[in-house]
ZADO-1210 file (C-alpha; in nm, 4 decimals, padded with zeros to 6 digits):
<atoms>
<atom x="09.7583" y="09.4259" z="-12.9209" code="MET" pos="1"/>
<atom x="09.4602" y="09.5362" z="-13.1264" code="GLN" pos="2"/>
<atom x="09.1125" y="09.6470" z="-13.0109" code="PRO" pos="3"/>
<atom x="08.8756" y="09.3571" z="-13.0751" code="ILE" pos="4"/>
<atom x="08.5620" y="09.5668" z="-13.1093" code="LEU" pos="5"/>
<atom x="08.6712" y="09.7787" z="-13.4060" code="SER" pos="6"/>
<atom x="08.7877" y="09.5116" z="-13.6498" code="GLY" pos="7"/>
<atom x="08.6326" y="09.2212" z="-13.8403" code="ASN" pos="8"/>
<atom x="08.7555" y="08.9408" z="-13.6145" code="ALA" pos="9"/>
<atom x="08.4247" y="08.8899" z="-13.4333" code="LEU" pos="10"/>
<atom x="08.2291" y="08.8872" z="-13.7590" code="GLN" pos="11"/>
<atom x="08.4570" y="08.6156" z="-13.8940" code="SER" pos="12"/>
<atom x="08.4319" y="08.4043" z="-13.5780" code="LEU" pos="13"/>
<atom x="08.0531" y="08.4382" z="-13.5754" code="ALA" pos="14"/>
<atom x="08.0328" y="08.2618" z="-13.9100" code="GLY" pos="15"/>
<atom x="08.2363" y="07.9630" z="-13.7884" code="MET" pos="16"/>
<atom x="08.1879" y="07.6754" z="-13.5478" code="ASP" pos="17"/>
<atom x="08.3456" y="07.8780" z="-13.2677" code="THR" pos="18"/>
<atom x="08.3926" y="07.7857" z="-12.9022" code="LEU" pos="19"/>
<atom x="08.3734" y="08.0822" z="-12.6643" code="LEU" pos="20"/>
<atom x="08.5730" y="08.0688" z="-12.3407" code="GLY" pos="21"/>
<atom x="08.5559" y="08.3142" z="-12.0509" code="PHE" pos="22"/>
<atom x="08.7273" y="08.3745" z="-11.7221" code="ASP" pos="23"/>
<atom x="08.4874" y="08.4952" z="-11.4496" code="PHE" pos="24"/>
<atom x="08.6432" y="08.7439" z="-11.2039" code="ASP" pos="25"/>
<atom x="08.7477" y="09.0597" z="-11.3855" code="GLY" pos="26"/>
<atom x="08.5980" y="08.9328" z="-11.7111" code="THR" pos="27"/>
<atom x="08.2315" y="08.8367" z="-11.6809" code="LEU" pos="28"/>
<atom x="08.2120" y="09.0220" z="-11.3484" code="ALA" pos="29"/>
<atom x="08.3987" y="09.3298" z="-11.2254" code="PRO" pos="30"/>
<atom x="08.6615" y="09.2723" z="-10.9612" code="LEU" pos="31"/>
<atom x="08.5030" y="09.3194" z="-10.6187" code="ALA" pos="32"/>
<atom x="08.6508" y="09.4631" z="-10.2995" code="ASP" pos="33"/>
<atom x="08.5268" y="09.1474" z="-10.1297" code="ASP" pos="34"/>
<atom x="08.6642" y="08.8592" z="-10.3404" code="PRO" pos="35"/>
<atom x="08.3902" y="08.6276" z="-10.2140" code="SER" pos="36"/>
<atom x="08.1086" y="08.8283" z="-10.3717" code="SER" pos="37"/>
<atom x="08.1711" y="08.9308" z="-10.7335" code="PRO" pos="38"/>
<atom x="07.8550" y="08.9804" z="-10.9367" code="ALA" pos="39"/>
<atom x="07.7766" y="09.0132" z="-11.3030" code="MET" pos="40"/>
<atom x="07.5877" y="09.3218" z="-11.4101" code="ARG" pos="41"/>
<atom x="07.2277" y="09.2494" z="-11.5127" code="ALA" pos="42"/>
<atom x="07.3109" y="09.3418" z="-11.8730" code="GLU" pos="43"/>
<atom x="07.6112" y="09.1070" z="-11.8798" code="THR" pos="44"/>
<atom x="07.3952" y="08.8251" z="-11.7452" code="ARG" pos="45"/>
<atom x="07.1303" y="08.8878" z="-12.0117" code="HIS" pos="46"/>
<atom x="07.3846" y="08.9033" z="-12.2950" code="LEU" pos="47"/>
<atom x="07.5760" y="08.5955" z="-12.1795" code="LEU" pos="48"/>
<atom x="07.2527" y="08.3955" z="-12.1654" code="ALA" pos="49"/>
<atom x="07.1771" y="08.5064" z="-12.5201" code="GLN" pos="50"/>
<atom x="07.5260" y="08.4245" z="-12.6484" code="VAL" pos="51"/>
<atom x="07.5195" y="08.0818" z="-12.4814" code="ALA" pos="52"/>
<atom x="07.2176" y="07.9941" z="-12.6968" code="GLN" pos="53"/>
<atom x="07.4158" y="08.0711" z="-13.0102" code="LEU" pos="54"/>
<atom x="07.7655" y="07.9369" z="-12.9359" code="TYR" pos="55"/>
<atom x="07.9140" y="07.6606" z="-12.7223" code="PRO" pos="56"/>
<atom x="08.0506" y="07.8423" z="-12.4161" code="CYS" pos="57"/>
<atom x="08.2867" y="07.7432" z="-12.1357" code="VAL" pos="58"/>
<atom x="08.3632" y="07.9373" z="-11.8187" code="VAL" pos="59"/>
<atom x="08.7035" y="07.8502" z="-11.6705" code="ILE" pos="60"/>
<atom x="08.7761" y="07.9888" z="-11.3257" code="SER" pos="61"/>
<atom x="09.0211" y="07.9572" z="-11.0408" code="GLY" pos="62"/>
<atom x="08.7193" y="07.9391" z="-10.8115" code="ARG" pos="63"/>
<atom x="08.5612" y="07.6128" z="-10.6978" code="PRO" pos="64"/>
<atom x="08.3024" y="07.4927" z="-10.9461" code="GLU" pos="65"/>
<atom x="08.0123" y="07.5369" z="-10.7030" code="GLU" pos="66"/>
<atom x="08.1025" y="07.9043" z="-10.6594" code="ASP" pos="67"/>
<atom x="08.1024" y="07.9613" z="-11.0351" code="VAL" pos="68"/>
<atom x="07.7685" y="07.7838" z="-11.0768" code="LEU" pos="69"/>
<atom x="07.6203" y="07.9967" z="-10.7990" code="ARG" pos="70"/>
<atom x="07.7500" y="08.3173" z="-10.9583" code="LEU" pos="71"/>
<atom x="07.6185" y="08.2095" z="-11.2997" code="LEU" pos="72"/>
<atom x="07.2736" y="08.1257" z="-11.1618" code="ALA" pos="73"/>
<atom x="07.0172" y="08.1789" z="-11.4344" code="GLY" pos="74"/>
<atom x="07.2711" y="08.1420" z="-11.7157" code="VAL" pos="75"/>
<atom x="07.3277" y="07.7981" z="-11.8686" code="THR" pos="76"/>
<atom x="07.6609" y="07.7496" z="-12.0430" code="VAL" pos="77"/>
<atom x="07.7928" y="07.4294" z="-12.1920" code="TRP" pos="78"/>
<atom x="08.0837" y="07.3772" z="-11.9547" code="TYR" pos="79"/>
<atom x="08.1881" y="07.5157" z="-11.6176" code="VAL" pos="80"/>
<atom x="08.5405" y="07.4246" z="-11.5086" code="ILE" pos="81"/>
<atom x="08.6389" y="07.5211" z="-11.1566" code="GLY" pos="82"/>
<atom x="08.9768" y="07.4765" z="-10.9955" code="ASN" pos="83"/>
<atom x="08.9079" y="07.1316" z="-10.8513" code="ARG" pos="84"/>
<atom x="08.7826" y="07.0026" z="-11.1848" code="GLY" pos="85"/>
<atom x="09.1281" y="07.0651" z="-11.3295" code="LEU" pos="86"/>
<atom x="09.2951" y="06.8028" z="-11.1089" code="HIS" pos="87"/>
<atom x="09.2803" y="06.4198" z="-11.1064" code="PRO" pos="88"/>
<atom x="09.1880" y="06.2838" z="-10.7591" code="PRO" pos="89"/>
<atom x="09.5420" y="06.1962" z="-10.6337" code="PRO" pos="90"/>
<atom x="09.6728" y="06.5396" z="-10.7316" code="VAL" pos="91"/>
<atom x="09.3636" y="06.7022" z="-10.5825" code="LEU" pos="92"/>
<atom x="09.4207" y="06.5422" z="-10.2424" code="GLU" pos="93"/>
<atom x="09.7842" y="06.6488" z="-10.2387" code="ARG" pos="94"/>
<atom x="09.6895" y="07.0020" z="-10.3425" code="ALA" pos="95"/>
<atom x="09.4406" y="07.0351" z="-10.0548" code="TRP" pos="96"/>
<atom x="09.7117" y="06.9386" z="-09.8069" code="LEU" pos="97"/>
<atom x="09.9641" y="07.1754" z="-09.9621" code="ASP" pos="98"/>
<atom x="09.7228" y="07.4683" z="-09.9691" code="VAL" pos="99"/>
<atom x="09.6328" y="07.4206" z="-09.6028" code="GLY" pos="100"/>
<atom x="10.0018" y="07.4327" z="-09.5150" code="ARG" pos="101"/>
<atom x="10.0600" y="07.7370" z="-09.7372" code="TRP" pos="102"/>
<atom x="09.7673" y="07.9230" z="-09.5825" code="GLU" pos="103"/>
<atom x="09.8974" y="07.8736" z="-09.2280" code="ALA" pos="104"/>
<atom x="10.2490" y="07.9828" z="-09.3248" code="ALA" pos="105"/>
<atom x="10.1312" y="08.2916" z="-09.5119" code="LEU" pos="106"/>
<atom x="09.8866" y="08.3934" z="-09.2407" code="ALA" pos="107"/>
<atom x="10.1699" y="08.3949" z="-08.9875" code="GLU" pos="108"/>
<atom x="10.4189" y="08.5756" z="-09.2124" code="ARG" pos="109"/>
<atom x="10.1732" y="08.8402" z="-09.3388" code="LEU" pos="110"/>
<atom x="09.9867" y="08.9037" z="-09.0128" code="ALA" pos="111"/>
<atom x="10.1430" y="09.2471" z="-08.9725" code="GLY" pos="112"/>
<atom x="10.0604" y="09.3701" z="-09.3243" code="ILE" pos="113"/>
<atom x="09.7414" y="09.5769" z="-09.3154" code="GLU" pos="114"/>
<atom x="09.4835" y="09.5172" z="-09.5878" code="GLY" pos="115"/>
<atom x="09.6038" y="09.1721" z="-09.6981" code="VAL" pos="116"/>
<atom x="09.3365" y="08.9040" z="-09.7418" code="LEU" pos="117"/>
<atom x="09.4140" y="08.5354" z="-09.7967" code="ILE" pos="118"/>
<atom x="09.1451" y="08.3531" z="-09.9984" code="GLU" pos="119"/>
<atom x="09.1615" y="07.9739" z="-09.9788" code="ASN" pos="120"/>
<atom x="09.0227" y="07.8290" z="-10.3015" code="LYS" pos="121"/>
<atom x="09.0714" y="07.4684" z="-10.1970" code="GLY" pos="122"/>
<atom x="09.3488" y="07.3805" z="-10.4390" code="VAL" pos="123"/>
<atom x="09.5071" y="07.7241" z="-10.4664" code="SER" pos="124"/>
<atom x="09.5476" y="08.0435" z="-10.2666" code="LEU" pos="125"/>
<atom x="09.4781" y="08.4005" z="-10.3755" code="ALA" pos="126"/>
<atom x="09.6415" y="08.6668" z="-10.1588" code="VAL" pos="127"/>
<atom x="09.4662" y="09.0001" z="-10.2220" code="HIS" pos="128"/>
<atom x="09.6211" y="09.3331" z="-10.1363" code="TYR" pos="129"/>
<atom x="09.3964" y="09.5891" z="-10.3062" code="ARG" pos="130"/>
<atom x="09.2852" y="09.7189" z="-09.9633" code="LYS" pos="131"/>
<atom x="09.6411" y="09.7632" z="-09.8367" code="ALA" pos="132"/>
<atom x="09.7366" y="10.1264" z="-09.7644" code="PRO" pos="133"/>
<atom x="10.0822" y="10.0576" z="-09.9125" code="ASP" pos="134"/>
<atom x="10.0137" y="09.8179" z="-10.1971" code="ARG" pos="135"/>
<atom x="10.3702" y="09.7932" z="-10.3217" code="GLU" pos="136"/>
<atom x="10.4978" y="09.7023" z="-09.9749" code="ARG" pos="137"/>
<atom x="10.2213" y="09.4430" z="-09.9443" code="ALA" pos="138"/>
<atom x="10.2982" y="09.2933" z="-10.2853" code="ARG" pos="139"/>
<atom x="10.6683" y="09.2654" z="-10.2068" code="GLU" pos="140"/>
<atom x="10.5963" y="09.1020" z="-09.8702" code="ALA" pos="141"/>
<atom x="10.3672" y="08.8468" z="-10.0332" code="ILE" pos="142"/>
<atom x="10.6245" y="08.7684" z="-10.3020" code="ALA" pos="143"/>
<atom x="10.9002" y="08.7204" z="-10.0440" code="ARG" pos="144"/>
<atom x="10.6758" y="08.4834" z="-09.8489" code="ALA" pos="145"/>
<atom x="10.6909" y="08.2425" z="-10.1415" code="ARG" pos="146"/>
<atom x="11.0176" y="08.1089" z="-09.9966" code="ASP" pos="147"/>
<atom x="10.8173" y="07.9555" z="-09.7109" code="LEU" pos="148"/>
<atom x="10.6092" y="07.7371" z="-09.9373" code="LEU" pos="149"/>
<atom x="10.8538" y="07.5117" z="-10.1177" code="GLY" pos="150"/>
<atom x="10.7512" y="07.4002" z="-10.4675" code="ARG" pos="151"/>
<atom x="10.4799" y="07.6412" z="-10.5747" code="VAL" pos="152"/>
<atom x="10.3806" y="07.8347" z="-10.8843" code="ARG" pos="153"/>
<atom x="10.3298" y="08.2045" z="-10.8102" code="MET" pos="154"/>
<atom x="10.1225" y="08.4076" z="-11.0570" code="VAL" pos="155"/>
<atom x="10.0742" y="08.7791" z="-10.9971" code="GLU" pos="156"/>
<atom x="09.7499" y="08.9407" z="-11.1066" code="GLY" pos="157"/>
<atom x="09.5575" y="09.2618" z="-11.0486" code="LYS" pos="158"/>
<atom x="09.6389" y="09.3416" z="-10.6852" code="GLU" pos="159"/>
<atom x="09.6470" y="08.9703" z="-10.6095" code="VAL" pos="160"/>
<atom x="09.9156" y="08.7040" z="-10.5933" code="VAL" pos="161"/>
<atom x="09.8065" y="08.3473" z="-10.6717" code="ASN" pos="162"/>
<atom x="09.9838" y="08.0411" z="-10.5334" code="PHE" pos="163"/>
<atom x="09.9196" y="07.7165" z="-10.7223" code="LEU" pos="164"/>
<atom x="10.0688" y="07.3665" z="-10.7296" code="PRO" pos="165"/>
<atom x="10.3843" y="07.3853" z="-10.9376" code="GLU" pos="166"/>
<atom x="10.2928" y="07.0870" z="-11.1559" code="ASP" pos="167"/>
<atom x="09.9195" y="07.1542" z="-11.1635" code="GLY" pos="168"/>
<atom x="09.7056" y="07.1981" z="-11.4770" code="PRO" pos="169"/>
<atom x="09.6144" y="07.5406" z="-11.6092" code="ASP" pos="170"/>
<atom x="09.3415" y="07.7177" z="-11.8047" code="LYS" pos="171"/>
<atom x="09.5144" y="07.6484" z="-12.1339" code="GLY" pos="172"/>
<atom x="09.4983" y="07.2720" z="-12.0856" code="ARG" pos="173"/>
<atom x="09.1359" y="07.2951" z="-11.9782" code="SER" pos="174"/>
<atom x="09.0411" y="07.5010" z="-12.2823" code="LEU" pos="175"/>
<atom x="09.2285" y="07.2601" z="-12.5096" code="ALA" pos="176"/>
<atom x="09.0367" y="06.9663" z="-12.3597" code="ARG" pos="177"/>
<atom x="08.6993" y="07.1273" z="-12.4282" code="VAL" pos="178"/>
<atom x="08.8022" y="07.2311" z="-12.7772" code="ARG" pos="179"/>
<atom x="08.9129" y="06.8769" z="-12.8596" code="ALA" pos="180"/>
<atom x="08.5909" y="06.7290" z="-12.7196" code="HIS" pos="181"/>
<atom x="08.3720" y="06.9553" z="-12.9333" code="LEU" pos="182"/>
<atom x="08.5945" y="06.9569" z="-13.2404" code="GLY" pos="183"/>
<atom x="08.5511" y="07.3333" z="-13.2694" code="SER" pos="184"/>
<atom x="08.6916" y="07.5000" z="-13.5787" code="ALA" pos="185"/>
<atom x="08.7820" y="07.8184" z="-13.3907" code="ALA" pos="186"/>
<atom x="08.8173" y="07.9349" z="-13.0308" code="THR" pos="187"/>
<atom x="08.7819" y="08.2762" z="-12.8694" code="LEU" pos="188"/>
<atom x="08.9010" y="08.3134" z="-12.5106" code="TYR" pos="189"/>
<atom x="08.8508" y="08.6234" z="-12.2944" code="VAL" pos="190"/>
<atom x="09.0384" y="08.6828" z="-11.9691" code="GLY" pos="191"/>
<atom x="09.1894" y="08.9611" z="-11.7649" code="ASP" pos="192"/>
<atom x="09.4822" y="08.8224" z="-11.5704" code="ASP" pos="193"/>
<atom x="09.8133" y="08.6397" z="-11.5794" code="GLU" pos="194"/>
<atom x="09.6388" y="08.3089" z="-11.5064" code="THR" pos="195"/>
<atom x="09.4648" y="08.3469" z="-11.8456" code="ASP" pos="196"/>
<atom x="09.7900" y="08.3715" z="-12.0401" code="GLU" pos="197"/>
<atom x="09.8159" y="07.9910" z="-12.0694" code="ASP" pos="198"/>
<atom x="09.4900" y="07.9956" z="-12.2651" code="ALA" pos="199"/>
<atom x="09.5992" y="08.2903" z="-12.4792" code="PHE" pos="200"/>
<atom x="09.9155" y="08.1009" z="-12.5767" code="ARG" pos="201"/>
<atom x="09.7278" y="07.8028" z="-12.7208" code="LEU" pos="202"/>
<atom x="09.7757" y="07.7654" z="-13.0938" code="GLU" pos="203"/>
<atom x="09.4632" y="07.8627" z="-13.2829" code="GLY" pos="204"/>
<atom x="09.3056" y="08.0594" z="-12.9965" code="VAL" pos="205"/>
<atom x="09.1911" y="08.4152" z="-13.0570" code="THR" pos="206"/>
<atom x="09.2867" y="08.5714" z="-12.7244" code="GLY" pos="207"/>
<atom x="09.1196" y="08.8820" z="-12.5856" code="VAL" pos="208"/>
<atom x="09.2601" y="09.0401" z="-12.2706" code="ARG" pos="209"/>
<atom x="09.0619" y="09.2872" z="-12.0611" code="VAL" pos="210"/>
<atom x="09.2994" y="09.5819" z="-12.0518" code="GLY" pos="211"/>
<atom x="09.5763" y="09.6585" z="-12.2986" code="ASN" pos="212"/>
<atom x="09.8650" y="09.4681" z="-12.1402" code="GLN" pos="213"/>
<atom x="10.2027" y="09.4881" z="-12.3182" code="PRO" pos="214"/>
<atom x="10.3637" y="09.1485" z="-12.3430" code="GLY" pos="215"/>
<atom x="10.0363" y="08.9549" z="-12.3280" code="SER" pos="216"/>
<atom x="10.0014" y="08.6543" z="-12.5567" code="ALA" pos="217"/>
<atom x="09.6511" y="08.7772" z="-12.6444" code="ALA" pos="218"/>
<atom x="09.6305" y="08.9399" z="-12.9856" code="ARG" pos="219"/>
<atom x="09.3316" y="09.1563" z="-12.8959" code="TYR" pos="220"/>
<atom x="09.2149" y="09.3623" z="-12.6004" code="PHE" pos="221"/>
<atom x="08.9115" y="09.5291" z="-12.4474" code="LEU" pos="222"/>
<atom x="08.9676" y="09.8714" z="-12.2933" code="ALA" pos="223"/>
<atom x="08.8031" y="09.7712" z="-11.9642" code="ASP" pos="224"/>
<atom x="08.5698" y="09.5161" z="-11.8096" code="GLN" pos="225"/>
<atom x="08.2571" y="09.7068" z="-11.9116" code="GLU" pos="226"/>
<atom x="08.3440" y="09.6436" z="-12.2771" code="GLU" pos="227"/>
<atom x="08.2731" y="09.2747" z="-12.2179" code="VAL" pos="228"/>
<atom x="07.9080" y="09.3672" z="-12.2669" code="ASP" pos="229"/>
<atom x="07.9888" y="09.5212" z="-12.6063" code="ASP" pos="230"/>
<atom x="08.1810" y="09.2075" z="-12.7024" code="LEU" pos="231"/>
<atom x="07.8893" y="08.9812" z="-12.6097" code="LEU" pos="232"/>
<atom x="07.6430" y="09.2049" z="-12.7918" code="GLU" pos="233"/>
<atom x="07.8497" y="09.2018" z="-13.1102" code="GLN" pos="234"/>
<atom x="07.8919" y="08.8239" z="-13.0945" code="LEU" pos="235"/>
<atom x="07.5169" y="08.7770" z="-13.0591" code="ALA" pos="236"/>
<atom x="07.4302" y="09.0234" z="-13.3338" code="ARG" pos="237"/>
<atom x="07.6813" y="08.8789" z="-13.5795" code="ALA" pos="238"/>
<atom x="07.5803" y="08.5147" z="-13.5342" code="ARG" pos="239"/>
<atom x="07.3708" y="08.3722" z="-13.8184" code="PRO" pos="240"/>
<atom x="07.0638" y="08.2217" z="-13.6542" code="ARG" pos="241"/>
<atom x="07.1023" y="07.9101" z="-13.8655" code="SER" pos="242"/>
<atom x="07.4357" y="07.8309" z="-13.6984" code="GLU" pos="243"/>
<atom x="07.4851" y="07.5479" z="-13.4506" code="ARG" pos="244"/>
<atom x="07.2836" y="07.5871" z="-13.1319" code="ARG" pos="245"/>
<atom x="07.3229" y="07.4108" z="-12.7952" code="PRO" pos="246"/>
<atom x="07.0636" y="07.1433" z="-12.8666" code="GLU" pos="247"/>
<atom x="07.2480" y="07.0451" z="-13.1853" code="ALA" pos="248"/>
<atom x="07.5564" y="06.9022" z="-13.0146" code="ALA" pos="249"/>
<atom x="07.6504" y="06.7075" z="-12.7015" code="PRO" pos="250"/>
<atom x="07.6498" y="06.9119" z="-12.3815" code="ARG" pos="251"/>
<atom x="07.8581" y="06.8406" z="-12.0771" code="ALA" pos="252"/>
<atom x="07.9865" y="07.0057" z="-11.7644" code="ARG" pos="253"/>
<atom x="08.3302" y="06.9449" z="-11.6237" code="GLU" pos="254"/>
<atom x="08.2910" y="06.8290" z="-11.2655" code="ARG" pos="255"/>
<atom x="08.5344" y="06.8164" z="-10.9806" code="SER" pos="256"/>
<atom x="08.6021" y="06.4760" z="-10.8311" code="HIS" pos="257"/>
</atoms>
């Protein structure tokens, strides 16, 4: 992986019809002790609003769309894709039922593990263990509990284990859909976790991972989440003001159904 801020990649992308994609938790906002209340820094919010006036932008999150819109309040991006917006209605209904069953099974199995928090995201579960006194023991217990759930995709992240429908869509497919709709010549996607790897693996995507993670499909990295501000600032500064602006192309927002 290469540091994105020290090369010419951003300058090149700024001169093209480039779609910018971002994860939210751990990317636009620092990871929070309370998963329900992440918040962007004021500077990040200001820079993202500026960048969204210069490039088409999409935020793709494992959170419900309404949560992402609430957390983005004051910043208008072209697309917001939450976890329910990724699923067609029949799959969505099945996922809700599965997740309710998974939550009950995990709550019973993990009840004795201190510091474990189960976050129900409607069509997926995030089991956080960053507050656990023994994080490795907690992680292993969560992973073993997978056997209770049947067909499920388990994706480990930063002190969190995500459980998703095995045949469900992912961030890569969502990013590809937006890119095809806009006909973008280039795409930059920034994320911080294993759930972002599907987007990094897309052909033609310039992937940027928060944190230098060996084995990531992203070609570039940021040293930490605070460098997201530097990335946004460089993208804004490098963009020719004559380039395509939001009012020059169709705008849409992916909605859940």
